[in-house]
N, C-alpha and C positions, 0 to 999 in steps of 0.2 A: 568681316567683309564690309566694304564701304558702299553706300548707295550712290548711284549716279543717275543723271537725268536721261530719260528716254523719251524726249519730246520732239515734235516736228512742227516747224512754223511755216512751212512752204505749201501747205495743203490749201487749195482754193476750191470753194464750192461753186456750183453752177456749171456753166459750159466752158470754163477756162481750160488751160493747159492740163491741169491735173484733175479734171472733173471725173475721170474714171479710175482714179487712184484707189488702190486697196491697201489695207493695213492688216498684217498677220503676224502672230508670234511664229517663229520658225527656227530651224537649225540651219546655220550657214556653213557650207563646206569651203574651207580655205586651202589653196594650193601651196606649193613650195615657195612661191614668190610672195606670199602673204596677201593674196588676192582672193576675194570671194567669187567663186565660180558658179555656185548653185545653192539652192535652199529648198527645204521641205517644210511646208506649213504644218501646223498642228492637226489639220484635217487630212494630211497625207498627200497634198498636192506638191509636185516637184517642178521647179523652174530653174532654168539656167540663165546666167547673165552673159551677154555678148555685146561688148567686151566685158571681161571681169571687172570687179569693182574693188575699191580700197576704202579704208577708214583708219583714222589714227589709232584707234583702240585695238586694231588687229596686229598683234605682236608676235604670235606664234604660227609658224608655217605648218601645213599638213595637219590641220586640226578642224574641230567643229566649234562654232560659237553659238550661243543662245541669243537670239536677236528679235527685235521688233522691226519689221521691214515694211516700208511704204513703197509701192511699186505699181507699174502699169503693165498689163499683159500686152506683149507685142504680137505674139501668136501662140499657138498651142505649145505649152511647155517652155516658153521663153518670156522673160520679163525685162523691163528697163527699170533701173533704180531711181526713185525719187529721193529717199533718205532712209537711213537705218540707224538704230542705236543698240548698244549691247544691253542685254538683260542679265542682271546678276543672278546667279543660281546658287542655292544652298543645298548641301547634303546633310541629312540627319547625323548627329554625333551623339554618342552615348553621354548622358547628362553628367556622369561622374568624370568624364574627360575634360570638361569645360571648367577652367579656373574661375571665370566670371559668368554669372547668369543674370543679365540685366533685366529689369522689369519696368523701364520707362514706357509710358503709354504712347500709343499711336492709333491711327484710325484704319479700320478695315472696310474698304469700299466694295470689294468683290473677291470671290474665291471659287475656283473651278478646276476640275481635272481635265486634262487633255484626252481626246478620244482614244489615243493609244495607251493611256494609263501610265505614261512615262513621267509626266510632270504635273505638279499642282501649281497653277498660276494664281497670283494674288495682286490685287490693286490696293495699294496702301496710301494713306493720307498722313503726311509727316509735317509737323510744325517746324518751320525753318526760318532762317534769317542769316544775314551777313555778319561775320565776326570782325571784319574790317571792310575797307572800301571796295575791294574786289575779290574777296574770298568768302564763299558761302560755307556755313558750318557743315560738318559731316556727321552722319549717323553710323552706328555700327549695329549689325544684326547677326544673329546666329540661330541655328535650329537644334534644339535639344531633343533627343529621343529618350523619353522616360522609361518606356517598357513596350513590349509587344505581347499581347495576351491572346490566348486561344479561347474562342467563344464556345458556347454549348453546341453550336452547329458545326464546329471544327474550322470555322473561318478565323482569320487572324486580324486583329486590330492593332495598329501602331499608334502610340500616343506621343505626339510631338508638341513642343512648345516653341513659339517664335520669340526670341529674345531680342530686345531693342535697347540701345543706349543713345540717349539724346546728346551726350557729351557736352561740349561747350556751345552747342547751337542754340541761339535765341529762338523764341517762338513768336515770330512776327507775322507769319503768313503760313498758308497750307500748300504743300506741293503734293501732287499725285505721282507716285512711283510704282513701277511694276517689279515684282520679284517672283522668281520661280524656285520651286523645290524639285530637285531631281530625286525621284524615288529609287530605292535600291533595286538591284536586279531581282532579288528575292522579294518581290513586292507583296505587301500585305493586301488583304481583301478590302480593308477600309482603313481610313486614317481619322483619328480624332485630333484636330489641331486647336490648340488654345493659345491665346495671346492677350496681353493687357492693353485695353483701350482706355480712352478718357472716361468711358461710362462703366468701367470695371472689366473683369476677366470675361471673355467670350469664348465659346467653343463652336467649332464647325466639324460635323462628321461627314466625311466624304467617302463614297464608294469608289473603289478602283476597278476599272473594267479589265 
């Protein structure tokens, strides 16, 4: 999976047009016309768009996209869009099914579980640069599941590894990118997530509600 930008440059501080703008990770519901009609935030708040909204990355009708949404509340349960970006989402894959298991380092800025236990959100720091005048280099990521163990208290812990390939991307500057892990329906009670950083391998143990 290729990483993509999820940034917003139109947010104004102070008492300007967007002074009450909120930003949330959310699930965006798309209708048959490839329009975003509503979204549910990670905290469980639901909003509708009136009129519906569009984005060039919305390619599939009648589906749900993982997004970061900047919006203003119009009234209870209704929002107006400021901007939004797609959040790339990984699913754990059994490690033996992966032909390549990259170990290029990256930075981990933050990592947390959504209140409903459906996703693990990560803020990553990637070394980036342009491979030519107008094309920024791309990164590849995948998520390996090494095993799921039953603990002495009968809870289950899944052991995941975040895999990263720098590819041909030069390391001129650092970009912040957000990535989500969609946990399986048969969710573990906890996740031990490991990844290779510039300081070495780090692990985060996360409890799943």
